[in-house]
C-alpha positions as CSV (number, residue, x, y, z in Angstrom):
1,M,15.5,-10.0,-7.7
2,S,16.6,-8.6,-4.4
3,E,14.3,-8.2,-1.1
4,S,14.3,-4.6,-1.6
5,E,13.1,-4.9,-5.2
6,R,10.2,-7.4,-4.4
7,P,6.9,-5.9,-3.8
8,V,6.9,-7.2,-0.4
9,D,9.8,-8.1,1.7
10,L,9.0,-11.7,3.0
11,A,11.9,-12.3,5.4
12,A,11.1,-8.3,7.2
13,V,8.0,-9.2,7.4
14,L,8.5,-12.7,9.4
15,A,11.1,-11.3,11.1
16,R,8.2,-8.6,12.6
17,L,6.3,-11.7,13.0
18,N,8.6,-14.1,14.9
19,G,8.5,-16.5,11.8
20,D,4.3,-16.9,12.1
21,R,3.4,-17.7,8.5
22,G,-0.1,-18.1,9.7
23,L,-0.4,-14.7,11.1
24,L,1.2,-13.3,8.0
25,T,-1.3,-15.1,5.7
26,E,-4.1,-13.8,7.9
27,L,-2.8,-10.6,8.0
28,A,-2.3,-10.7,4.0
29,G,-5.9,-11.8,3.9
30,L,-7.5,-9.0,5.7
31,Y,-5.3,-6.5,3.6
32,L,-6.7,-8.0,0.6
33,E,-10.3,-7.8,1.8
34,D,-9.7,-3.9,3.0
35,E,-7.6,-2.6,0.0
36,P,-10.3,-2.0,-2.4
37,S,-12.3,0.6,0.1
38,L,-9.2,2.1,1.1
39,V,-8.4,2.7,-2.8
40,A,-11.9,3.8,-3.7
41,E,-11.5,6.3,-0.9
42,L,-8.1,7.8,-2.2
43,E,-9.7,7.8,-5.7
44,A,-12.4,9.8,-4.5
45,A,-10.7,12.2,-2.4
46,V,-8.2,12.9,-5.7
47,G,-11.2,13.0,-7.8
48,R,-12.8,15.7,-5.4
49,H,-9.9,17.6,-5.4
50,D,-9.6,17.3,-1.7
51,A,-6.4,17.9,-0.5
52,E,-7.3,16.7,3.4
53,A,-8.9,13.7,2.3
54,T,-6.3,13.1,0.0
55,R,-3.5,12.9,2.6
56,R,-5.7,11.1,5.2
57,A,-6.5,8.1,2.7
58,A,-3.0,8.0,1.3
59,H,-1.4,7.5,5.2
60,A,-3.8,4.9,5.8
61,I,-2.3,3.3,2.8
62,K,0.8,3.7,3.6
63,G,0.3,2.2,7.3
64,S,-1.3,-0.9,5.6
65,V,1.3,-1.8,3.1
66,A,4.0,-0.8,5.9
67,N,2.9,-4.1,7.6
68,F,4.5,-5.9,4.5
69,A,7.6,-4.1,4.2
70,A,6.3,-3.0,0.8
71,A,8.7,-0.1,0.4
72,R,7.8,1.1,-3.0
73,A,4.1,1.0,-2.2
74,Q,5.0,3.1,0.9
75,A,6.9,5.5,-0.9
76,A,4.3,6.0,-3.6
77,A,1.4,6.4,-0.9
78,L,3.7,9.1,1.1
79,A,3.9,10.9,-2.2
80,L,0.5,11.2,-2.2
81,E,0.2,12.1,1.3
82,N,2.9,14.8,0.9
83,A,1.0,16.3,-2.0
84,G,-2.2,16.1,0.0
85,R,-0.2,17.9,2.8
86,A,1.0,20.4,0.8
87,G,-2.3,21.5,-0.6
88,E,-1.0,20.8,-4.0
89,L,-2.8,18.1,-5.8
90,S,-1.8,18.8,-9.7
91,S,0.4,15.8,-9.9
92,A,-2.1,13.8,-7.7
93,P,-3.3,11.7,-10.7
94,A,0.1,10.5,-11.8
95,L,1.1,9.9,-8.4
96,L,-2.3,7.9,-8.0
97,D,-1.5,5.8,-10.9
98,T,2.1,5.0,-9.5
99,L,0.6,4.0,-6.3
100,R,-2.2,1.7,-8.3
101,A,0.8,-0.3,-10.1
102,E,2.9,-0.7,-6.7
103,L,-0.9,-2.1,-5.2
104,A,-1.1,-4.6,-8.0
105,A,2.4,-5.9,-7.3
106,V,1.8,-6.2,-3.6
107,R,-1.5,-7.8,-4.3
108,Q,-0.1,-10.3,-6.5
109,A,2.8,-11.2,-4.3
110,L,0.2,-11.5,-1.3
111,R,-2.0,-13.6,-3.4
112,D,1.1,-15.4,-4.2
113,L,2.2,-15.8,-0.5
114,A,-1.7,-17.5,0.3
115,A,-1.8,-19.8,-2.4
116,V,1.8,-21.6,-1.4
117,H,0.8,-21.2,2.2
């Protein structure tokens, strides 16, 4: 599997962190703690059909996963952010399902990283 196909591009993240695996592990731990509340906020916004709250919550998730060069999760969050920005949430439940799957892959990759380091 190429780095671009992986949920987290470890090489890119380590390059940004000057090779500091300890910092990467710390950041991963913080993300894993915060992610459930970020996702809950997004799910609530989608459930309320609140376009602006959907945009904000998706934007926050996009920024969080960007720290780990998680391109697929970023793209999925961006799709929801754009739907919220456009005020068109008819596709939001399906987009949310896609994002959940990508976030699950990111979580597993970060847990695996923490277990190794």
